[in-house]
KETOR-789781 format. One record per residue (C-alpha): residue in three letters; z, x, y. Coordinates in nm, 3 decimals, m for minus. Each point is the difference from the previous one (the first is absolute). Layout:
BEGIN
['ALA' [Z X Y]]
...
This chain:
BEGIN
['MET' [11.419 11.875 0.730]]
['PHE' [m0.345 m0.004 0.157]]
['LEU' [0.021 m0.371 0.079]]
['LEU' [0.341 0.046 0.162]]
['ASP' [m0.131 0.282 0.219]]
['LEU' [m0.296 m0.212 0.105]]
['ARG' [0.225 m0.291 0.087]]
['LEU' [0.224 0.223 0.211]]
['VAL' [m0.296 0.145 0.186]]
['LEU' [m0.149 m0.342 0.065]]
['PHE' [0.335 m0.137 0.113]]
['ALA' [0.052 0.293 0.239]]
['ALA' [m0.351 m0.040 0.141]]
['LEU' [0.058 m0.372 0.050]]
['LEU' [0.329 0.062 0.181]]
['ILE' [m0.166 0.251 0.228]]
['LEU' [m0.283 m0.242 0.079]]
['ILE' [0.248 m0.275 0.081]]
['ALA' [0.200 0.233 0.224]]
['ALA' [m0.317 0.112 0.178]]
['ALA' [m0.112 m0.359 0.053]]
['LEU' [0.340 m0.103 0.136]]
['LEU' [0.003 0.302 0.230]]
['ALA' [m0.348 m0.082 0.128]]
['VAL' [0.098 m0.362 0.069]]
['TRP' [0.318 0.109 0.179]]
['PHE' [m0.190 0.256 0.206]]
['ASP' [m0.267 m0.255 0.089]]
['ARG' [0.254 m0.259 0.110]]
['CYS' [0.214 0.243 0.196]]
['TYR' [m0.266 0.200 0.179]]
['LEU' [m0.336 m0.174 m0.009]]
['ARG' [0.065 m0.371 0.032]]
['LYS' [0.240 m0.010 0.288]]
['SER' [m0.102 m0.292 0.212]]
['PRO' [m0.099 0.127 0.345]]
['PRO' [0.111 m0.179 0.314]]
['ARG' [m0.248 m0.247 0.141]]
['GLY' [m0.263 0.153 0.215]]
['LYS' [m0.089 0.366 m0.026]]
['LEU' [0.108 0.228 m0.279]]
['PRO' [0.231 0.276 0.114]]
['VAL' [m0.159 0.345 0.003]]
['GLU' [0.264 0.145 m0.234]]
['SER' [m0.075 m0.259 m0.271]]
['LEU' [m0.369 0.090 0.008]]
['SER' [0.070 0.369 m0.038]]
['SER' [0.256 m0.067 m0.273]]
['GLU' [m0.242 m0.214 m0.198]]
['SER' [m0.279 0.251 0.047]]
['ARG' [0.230 0.267 m0.148]]
['VAL' [0.118 m0.217 m0.289]]
['ARG' [m0.340 m0.108 m0.131]]
['PRO' [m0.118 0.351 m0.096]]
['PHE' [0.338 0.062 m0.160]]
['LEU' [m0.033 m0.313 m0.214]]
['ASN' [m0.356 0.094 m0.095]]
['ASP' [0.117 0.345 m0.109]]
['LEU' [0.292 m0.152 m0.186]]
['ALA' [m0.226 m0.240 m0.191]]
['HIS' [m0.231 0.287 m0.090]]
['GLU' [0.292 0.212 m0.122]]
['PHE' [0.115 m0.282 m0.229]]
['ARG' [m0.349 m0.070 m0.133]]
['THR' [m0.034 0.346 m0.151]]
['PRO' [0.300 m0.010 m0.236]]
['LEU' [m0.072 m0.364 m0.081]]
['ALA' [m0.352 0.092 m0.104]]
['VAL' [0.139 0.274 m0.225]]
['LEU' [0.245 m0.245 m0.157]]
['LEU' [m0.273 m0.257 m0.064]]
['VAL' [m0.234 0.255 m0.157]]
['HIS' [0.268 0.133 m0.231]]
['LEU' [0.106 m0.350 m0.100]]
['GLU' [m0.355 m0.053 m0.120]]
['VAL' [0.020 0.330 m0.190]]
['LEU' [0.317 m0.123 m0.171]]
['ARG' [m0.165 m0.327 m0.098]]
['SER' [m0.292 0.171 m0.169]]
['PRO' [0.039 0.021 m0.379]]
['THR' [m0.229 0.303 m0.029]]
['VAL' [0.202 0.232 0.223]]
['PRO' [0.206 0.261 m0.189]]
['PRO' [0.382 m0.012 0.028]]
['GLU' [0.013 0.333 0.188]]
['THR' [m0.224 m0.144 0.272]]
['LYS' [0.215 m0.311 0.019]]
['GLN' [0.312 0.212 0.044]]
['GLU' [m0.171 0.193 0.280]]
['SER' [m0.096 m0.330 0.163]]
['ILE' [0.364 m0.110 m0.010]]
['ARG' [0.105 0.330 0.157]]
['LEU' [m0.254 m0.042 0.279]]
['MET' [0.102 m0.361 0.058]]
['GLN' [0.363 0.103 0.032]]
['ALA' [m0.095 0.271 0.249]]
['GLU' [m0.197 m0.249 0.212]]
['ALA' [0.284 m0.256 m0.017]]
['ARG' [0.240 0.270 0.123]]
['ARG' [m0.244 0.086 0.277]]
['MET' [m0.013 m0.363 0.112]]
['SER' [0.378 m0.020 m0.016]]
['ARG' [0.029 0.304 0.228]]
['MET' [m0.246 m0.157 0.244]]
['VAL' [0.202 m0.323 0.013]]
['SER' [0.320 0.199 0.053]]
['ASN' [m0.162 0.197 0.282]]
['ILE' [m0.124 m0.318 0.166]]
['LEU' [0.343 m0.159 m0.023]]
['GLU' [0.157 0.313 0.147]]
['LEU' [m0.253 m0.003 0.284]]
['ALA' [0.075 m0.367 0.069]]
['GLU' [0.373 0.076 0.003]]
['LEU' [m0.050 0.285 0.246]]
['GLU' [m0.213 m0.219 0.221]]
['THR' [0.258 m0.280 0.008]]
['ARG' [0.261 0.255 0.104]]
['GLY' [m0.228 0.120 0.277]]
['LEU' [m0.032 0.353 m0.139]]
['THR' [m0.381 0.016 m0.013]]
């Protein structure tokens, strides 16, 4: 039972990480790496990039926090000296952080969808 729960949590965390990485690559290709016309950069591209960089920095920071929690609790689960109650609490916390990351990815995808529709 415990091993199955751990596998599910790890699988969910891995899926969320993959989704976040794919979203970051898509966002980077769509908004940051547009090749500018030869000569001067247009003013709007400079202001757009200057707005996107802080957003990406904040986004990376927001993902680091739940990832750090997941990594710490994975170490707790690997320790043979930790009591079963503590391990169960670690699994609960890992599930909560995985859900948090999933909500963040959903919000980012919704924001991207709104932006492509021109509703921002």
